[in-house]
C-alpha positions as CSV (number, residue, x, y, z in Angstrom):
1,X,50.1,83.6,147.8
2,X,51.5,80.4,146.4
3,X,53.9,79.9,143.5
4,X,52.2,78.8,140.3
5,X,54.3,75.6,140.1
6,X,52.7,74.5,143.4
7,X,49.3,74.2,141.6
8,X,48.2,70.6,141.4
9,X,46.6,70.9,138.0
10,X,46.1,67.1,137.5
11,X,43.8,67.1,140.5
12,X,41.4,69.6,138.7
13,X,38.5,68.6,136.5
14,X,36.7,71.9,136.1
15,X,38.4,75.1,134.9
16,X,36.2,78.1,135.3
17,X,36.8,81.5,133.6
18,X,35.3,84.9,134.4
19,X,34.5,87.0,131.3
20,X,35.0,90.7,131.7
21,X,38.6,91.6,132.3
22,X,39.6,87.9,132.5
23,X,38.7,86.4,129.2
24,X,38.3,89.6,127.3
25,X,39.7,93.2,127.5
26,X,36.3,94.8,128.3
27,X,36.6,97.1,131.3
28,X,38.0,100.0,129.3
29,X,34.9,99.8,127.0
30,X,32.5,100.4,129.9
31,X,34.7,103.3,131.2
32,X,34.6,105.0,127.8
33,X,30.9,104.4,127.4
34,X,30.1,105.9,130.8
35,X,32.3,108.8,130.1
36,X,30.4,109.6,126.9
37,X,27.1,109.3,128.8
38,X,28.2,111.7,131.5
39,X,29.4,114.2,128.8
40,X,26.2,113.9,126.7
41,X,23.6,113.9,129.5
42,X,25.4,115.5,132.4
43,X,27.5,118.1,130.5
44,X,30.6,117.1,132.4
45,X,34.0,115.7,131.5
46,X,35.1,113.1,134.0
47,X,38.4,111.2,134.1
48,X,38.2,107.6,133.2
49,X,39.9,106.4,136.3
50,X,37.4,108.3,138.5
51,X,34.5,106.8,136.5
52,X,35.8,103.3,137.1
53,X,36.5,103.9,140.8
54,X,33.0,105.2,141.3
55,X,31.4,102.4,139.4
56,X,33.4,99.7,141.2
57,X,32.4,101.2,144.5
58,X,28.8,101.2,143.6
59,X,28.7,97.7,142.2
60,X,30.6,96.4,145.2
61,X,28.2,97.9,147.7
62,X,24.9,97.5,145.9
63,X,22.9,94.3,146.1
64,X,20.0,95.0,143.7
65,X,19.0,92.0,141.6
66,X,19.2,94.1,138.4
67,X,22.6,95.7,139.1
68,X,23.0,97.4,135.7
69,X,19.6,99.1,136.0
70,X,20.4,100.1,139.6
71,X,23.8,101.5,138.4
72,X,22.1,103.7,135.8
73,X,20.2,105.5,138.6
74,X,23.6,106.5,140.1
75,X,24.9,108.9,137.4
76,X,21.4,110.3,136.8
77,X,21.4,111.5,140.3
78,X,25.1,112.3,140.8
79,X,25.5,114.2,137.5
80,X,22.0,115.5,137.2
81,X,21.4,113.9,133.8
82,X,18.9,115.4,131.4
83,X,17.5,111.8,131.1
84,X,15.7,110.9,134.3
85,X,14.5,107.4,133.5
86,X,17.1,104.6,134.4
87,X,15.7,102.1,131.9
88,X,16.0,104.6,129.1
89,X,19.6,105.3,130.1
90,X,20.3,101.6,130.3
91,X,19.0,101.0,126.8
92,X,21.2,103.9,125.5
93,X,24.2,102.5,127.4
94,X,23.7,99.1,125.7
95,X,23.4,100.8,122.3
96,X,26.5,102.9,122.7
97,X,28.6,100.0,123.9
98,X,27.2,97.5,121.3
99,X,29.2,98.8,118.3
100,X,32.4,98.7,120.3
101,X,31.7,95.2,121.6
102,X,31.0,93.9,118.1
103,X,33.9,95.6,116.3
104,X,36.7,96.2,118.8
105,X,36.4,93.6,121.6
106,X,39.0,90.9,121.7
107,X,40.3,88.0,123.8
108,X,43.3,88.6,126.1
109,X,46.6,87.5,124.6
110,X,47.2,83.7,124.8
111,X,43.9,82.9,126.5
112,X,42.5,81.2,123.4
113,X,45.6,79.1,123.2
114,X,45.2,78.1,126.8
115,X,41.5,77.3,126.6
116,X,42.0,75.1,123.5
117,X,44.9,73.3,125.2
118,X,42.7,72.7,128.3
119,X,39.8,71.6,126.1
120,X,42.0,69.1,124.2
121,X,43.4,67.8,127.5
122,X,39.9,66.8,128.6
123,X,39.1,69.4,131.2
124,X,35.5,70.6,131.6
125,X,35.5,74.3,130.7
126,X,33.0,76.7,132.3
127,X,32.3,80.4,131.7
128,X,31.0,82.1,134.9
129,X,30.1,85.7,134.2
130,X,27.8,88.5,135.3
131,X,27.6,89.4,131.6
132,X,24.1,89.3,130.1
133,X,23.0,87.1,127.3
134,X,22.7,90.1,125.0
135,X,26.5,90.7,125.3
136,X,27.3,87.0,125.0
137,X,25.3,86.9,121.7
138,X,27.5,89.7,120.4
139,X,30.7,87.8,121.2
140,X,29.5,84.5,119.9
141,X,27.5,85.6,116.9
142,X,28.6,89.0,115.7
143,X,32.2,89.8,116.7
144,X,34.2,88.5,113.7
145,X,37.6,89.1,115.4
146,X,36.6,86.8,118.3
147,X,34.8,84.2,116.1
148,X,37.9,83.7,114.0
149,X,39.8,82.6,117.1
150,X,37.1,80.5,118.9
151,X,33.3,80.5,119.5
152,X,32.7,80.7,123.3
153,X,29.2,79.1,122.8
154,X,30.9,76.0,121.3
155,X,34.1,75.7,123.4
156,X,32.7,76.1,126.9
157,X,30.8,73.1,128.3
158,X,28.6,75.3,130.5
159,X,28.0,79.1,130.5
160,X,26.5,80.7,133.6
161,X,25.3,84.3,133.0
162,X,23.8,87.2,134.9
163,X,20.3,85.8,134.2
164,X,21.1,82.5,136.0
165,X,21.8,84.0,139.4
166,X,20.2,86.3,141.9
167,X,23.4,87.5,143.7
168,X,26.4,89.1,142.2
169,X,30.0,88.5,143.1
170,X,31.5,88.5,145.7
171,X,28.5,86.3,146.7
172,X,29.7,82.8,145.6
173,X,26.3,81.8,144.2
174,X,27.5,81.5,140.6
175,X,30.3,79.2,141.6
176,X,28.1,77.2,144.0
177,X,25.6,76.6,141.2
178,X,28.4,75.3,138.9
179,X,29.6,72.9,141.6
180,X,26.0,71.7,142.2
181,X,25.4,71.2,138.5
182,X,28.4,69.0,138.1
183,X,28.3,67.5,141.6
184,X,31.8,68.8,142.0
185,X,33.9,69.5,145.0
186,X,35.8,72.8,145.4
187,X,39.1,70.9,145.2
188,X,38.2,69.7,141.7
189,X,37.8,73.3,140.4
190,X,40.1,76.1,139.5
191,X,38.9,79.6,138.7
192,X,40.5,82.5,136.7
193,X,39.5,86.0,137.8
194,X,40.8,89.5,137.3
195,X,39.1,91.6,139.9
196,X,39.1,91.7,143.7
197,X,35.3,91.0,143.7
198,X,35.8,88.0,141.5
199,X,38.7,86.6,143.5
200,X,36.7,87.1,146.7
201,X,33.8,85.2,145.2
202,X,36.1,82.4,144.4
203,X,37.5,82.3,147.9
204,X,33.9,82.5,149.4
205,X,33.2,79.3,147.4
206,X,36.3,77.6,148.7
207,X,37.8,77.2,145.3
208,X,41.4,77.9,144.3
209,X,41.8,81.0,142.1
210,X,44.3,82.3,139.7
211,X,44.3,86.1,139.4
212,X,45.1,87.2,135.8
213,X,46.5,90.7,135.8
214,X,44.3,93.4,134.4
215,X,45.4,97.1,134.7
216,X,41.9,98.2,135.6
217,X,42.1,96.2,138.9
218,X,45.3,98.0,140.0
219,X,43.5,100.0,142.6
220,X,42.7,96.8,144.4
221,X,46.0,95.1,143.7
222,X,47.1,94.8,147.4
223,X,43.8,93.4,148.4
224,X,43.9,90.9,145.5
225,X,47.4,89.7,146.4
226,X,46.4,89.2,150.0
227,X,43.7,86.6,149.2
228,X,44.4,85.1,145.8
229,X,46.0,81.6,145.6
230,X,48.0,82.3,142.4
231,X,48.8,85.3,140.3
232,X,50.0,85.6,136.7
233,X,50.9,88.6,134.6
234,X,49.9,86.9,131.4
235,X,48.3,83.7,130.2
236,X,51.6,82.6,128.7
237,X,52.7,81.8,132.3
238,X,49.9,79.3,132.6
239,X,50.4,78.0,129.0
240,X,54.0,77.2,130.0
241,X,52.8,75.4,133.1
242,X,50.5,73.2,131.1
243,X,53.2,72.5,128.6
244,X,55.4,71.4,131.5
245,X,52.8,69.1,133.1
246,X,51.5,67.7,129.8
247,X,54.4,67.6,127.3
248,X,53.3,68.5,123.8
249,X,53.8,66.1,121.0
250,X,54.1,68.0,117.8
251,X,54.3,66.8,114.2
252,X,51.9,68.5,111.9
253,X,50.9,71.3,114.2
254,X,50.1,71.0,117.9
255,X,48.2,68.2,119.6
256,X,47.6,67.9,123.3
257,X,47.1,64.6,125.0
258,X,46.2,64.1,128.6
259,X,48.4,61.5,130.2
């Protein structure tokens, strides 16, 4: 792993962000949602850490094109759910999580500041997520807390979603598509990812990656540290780097100029 100050940011043109766990604190929402589903339809109380471990293992090993539908079959069988139809369970899962996504979901600390700085400096910003358009619509149209800070649909120059790719991470398809779209080389890109799967997808695409700490990825921390290019505990570290490389001129508020 390299030191953050070794990053040649001025050589980059395209800054790519993952969504869940990277841009927003979302992993805990899915843990709690699945816990409620297991309690309601399986009659069992399962620890949140165990739920995440099982889900991560399933998602990592499964290659179904509709990964969320495939995942819903897993608890139906494992916990003998009273609901037997995976599509019905998936719809209920979306409904249960929707209210939380709309009213509680928020950006990670300092990431909005970083994104707006990078935008003002002239970088092309891309969102590369396995999140569905339904969820993205909640974040960009309904979540008032997030909208007061920035609208992802307006700030990002390109958004690539689950619907746009056939293969999930760690397959590099989503990143290869972005490079193809912009006719960009890997050396011109930089990715922010929180999970081992995401970091591995970045490396499989040949692109430098910054791992942003997320507690829900702690089980894979050693594996992440073995392959990531850079690691930060918070976005403030990267904000400080940007401030150092591109000094801020401040009079009436902050303005950022690319030199």
